C-alpha positions as CSV (number, residue, x, y, z in Angstrom):
1,M,178.2,99.9,189.4
2,G,174.8,98.4,189.5
3,A,172.0,98.3,192.1
4,P,172.8,97.3,195.8
5,G,173.1,93.7,196.0
6,S,173.5,92.9,192.4
7,I,176.5,91.1,191.0
8,A,178.2,92.6,188.1
9,L,179.3,89.8,185.6
10,P,181.6,90.5,182.6
11,I,180.1,90.1,179.3
12,T,181.8,87.5,177.2
13,G,181.3,85.8,173.9
14,L,181.3,89.2,171.9
15,A,182.7,89.2,168.5
16,S,185.7,91.2,169.7
17,D,186.4,88.7,172.5
18,A,186.3,85.6,170.2
19,A,188.9,84.5,167.6
20,A,187.5,84.1,164.0
21,P,186.3,80.6,163.3
22,R,188.9,78.3,161.7
23,T,188.1,76.3,158.7
24,P,189.6,72.7,159.2
25,T,192.2,72.2,156.3
26,T,193.6,69.1,154.8
27,S,196.0,68.7,151.9
28,D,194.7,65.1,151.5
29,P,192.7,64.8,148.3
30,A,191.1,61.5,149.6
31,A,189.7,63.4,152.6
32,A,188.5,66.0,150.3
33,L,186.8,63.5,148.0
34,K,185.1,61.7,151.0
35,T,183.7,65.0,152.1
36,A,182.5,65.8,148.6
37,Q,181.0,62.4,148.1
38,D,179.2,62.9,151.5
39,F,177.9,66.1,150.2
40,E,176.6,64.7,146.9
41,A,175.1,61.9,148.7
42,F,173.1,64.3,150.9
43,F,172.0,66.4,147.9
44,L,171.1,63.2,146.0
45,S,169.1,61.9,149.0
46,Q,167.1,65.1,149.1
47,T,166.6,64.8,145.3
48,F,165.4,61.2,145.6
49,E,163.0,62.1,148.5
50,N,161.3,64.7,146.3
51,M,161.2,62.3,143.4
52,F,159.5,59.7,145.5
53,A,157.2,61.9,147.6
54,G,154.2,61.4,145.4
55,I,154.5,57.6,145.0
56,K,152.1,55.7,147.3
57,G,153.1,52.6,149.0
58,D,152.1,49.4,147.4
59,A,149.4,47.4,149.4
60,M,151.2,44.1,148.7
61,F,154.1,45.1,150.8
62,G,152.2,46.6,153.7
63,G,152.6,50.4,153.0
64,G,152.0,52.4,156.1
65,S,154.3,54.5,158.4
66,A,157.0,51.8,158.5
67,E,157.3,51.8,154.6
68,T,157.8,55.5,154.7
69,V,160.7,55.2,157.2
70,Y,162.4,52.4,155.4
71,R,162.0,54.1,152.0
72,S,163.7,57.1,153.4
73,L,166.7,54.8,154.5
74,L,166.8,53.0,151.2
75,L,166.8,56.4,149.4
76,Q,169.7,57.4,151.5
77,E,171.6,54.3,150.7
78,Y,170.8,54.7,146.9
79,S,172.3,58.1,147.1
80,K,175.5,56.9,148.8
81,V,176.0,54.4,146.3
82,A,175.3,56.8,143.4
83,A,177.7,59.2,144.8
84,R,180.6,56.6,145.4
85,N,180.1,55.4,141.7
86,G,180.5,58.8,140.1
87,G,177.1,60.4,140.9
88,V,176.0,63.3,138.8
89,G,179.4,65.1,139.0
90,I,178.8,67.3,142.1
91,A,181.4,65.6,144.1
92,D,184.2,66.3,141.6
93,A,183.3,70.0,141.5
94,V,183.0,70.2,145.3
95,Q,186.4,68.4,145.8
96,R,188.1,70.9,143.3
97,E,186.6,73.9,145.3
98,I,187.6,72.4,148.8
99,L,191.1,71.9,147.5
100,R,191.3,75.4,145.9
101,A,190.0,77.1,149.1
102,Q,192.7,75.3,151.1
103,E,195.4,76.3,148.7
104,K,194.5,80.1,149.5
105,T,194.9,79.5,153.2
């Protein structure tokens, strides 16, 4: 027991108490493709951000912090369109791996 007046509480949340995390599974290739395209779009977005990081805003169009925000949104949309239209091939590989991993479960 503990000191007088203390309350003993059970310790929960330990690895032995919790079940192993479950990976969501789907046998739907379309859902796997959507997830793979989302992953590729995120990857391309990060790549585009690095590519455009050194390019300064054009004074003709205002520049400033607003242009930085909107450039980021524009690059995200570019990456989504690129991923939907074939991208660089990452989505295909990721989709294959998703479906392969789900076959094992």
